C-alpha positions, 0 to 999 in steps of 0.5 A: 918280153923277158923275165917274169910278169904279174901273170906268174904271181896274180893276187900275191905281193910282188914288190915293195916300194918306199917314197922319200923326200931325200933319196940319198939319205934314204940310201944311207939309212937303209944301206946301213940298217939292212945292208943293201946296195943300190943301183939306178932303177928303170924309171930315171934318176929319181928311182933306185933299187935296193939289193941284197947280195945282188938280188933286188929287194925293194925300190925307193923313189924320190917323193916328187916323182911319186904323185900324191905318194906318202912317205911310207912303205907300200906293198904292191900286189900283182894283177893282170889288169890294173884298170879292172883292179881299180874298178873292183877297189871302188866297187868294194868301198876302197879309195883309189888315190893314184892311177893307174899310171904307166911306168914304161917300159915295165908296166902300170901301177895304182895306189889305193887304201882299203876299207880301214885306210891301209895303203896298198898298190896294184901292179900290172906288168914285168916283175923286177925281183925273182924272189917271192914272199914266203920263200924260206930265204926271202928277204922280206915278209908282209902282214896287214894290221887291221881291225878285222882280218876276216872282213879285210880278207873279203875285201882283198879277195874280191879285189885281187882274186884270192881263192877264186879257184884258178890254177896256180892261184892264191888260197886263203886259210883262217889260222890263229884268229888271223888269215894266211894267204898262200900261193903254191902251198907257201904262205905269202902274207898274213892278215891280223886282227888287232886294236887299231886307231885310225887317227892315232899319233902312234903310227904302229896302231894305224891300219897298215900293211907292214913290211918286215925286212930280214937281216943277218945281224939284228944287233948291228941293225939296231945300233945303225937305226939311231946312228943314221937318223931313225928310231926304234918304236917301243911297244911296236909289236902286235899279235902277228909280230909277237913270237910265242911266249912274247920273245921280242929279241928277234924283231923290232919296229923302226921309223926311218929318218922321214917317219916311214914305219917298217920292221926288222927281224933276224933271219931264221935258222933253216929248221925254224918255221916260216915267220909269218905262220906263227 
């Protein structure tokens, strides 16, 4: 088997995926807003891979090809055994919605929700992308918005083997009233406590894993959002996204044309700190 596998990244975020009703419209929107190009994925005509400068960033699947999948961005975490991960999710009070399902020739996946209802996925098998969340030039960052980051860290730690002492494994630290997940010394995700409303009509206040995509020109991305059918969410920022001093000029929260929520942020200069460690 060529290429990296989840054994190289166990416990860390390893892939980003969107389910959408209109695959062509999604490609037009994300191509305009994020500057992506697209190529066919490994799972047939109903799946495409978005690339930036020729590097795979995320997948977009036609909703009919994703059983029971919501219109949403999903963060997948690498596991060595999808069946064992699903068992741990159930043991710890999470809900498994789909899978594990086989996606030949690459691997197996399952979708689940945590104790607060935040959606996430687990993936066992070959990795599509060779970049890692947390690298200085990584095209995306992920963070959990939840009621209690420390309780969430206990849940995910048990499911994904965080801080289990394994060589090359993930580590957890408690910083600024949140939890930072590190692998190889680099931050790869952040969990933030904050106000949540599980039944809220404002999706930015629901417990969720939020994906922050990086762009070179935030002003151009902001203009493209409404032009291609999306909308900017006013007041969509919360603690983990808000820079010191409340400056929001480098970030915005967006709904795509079908309502999937994500964030866009300006790329940092080389001398800037990693955005997830604020």
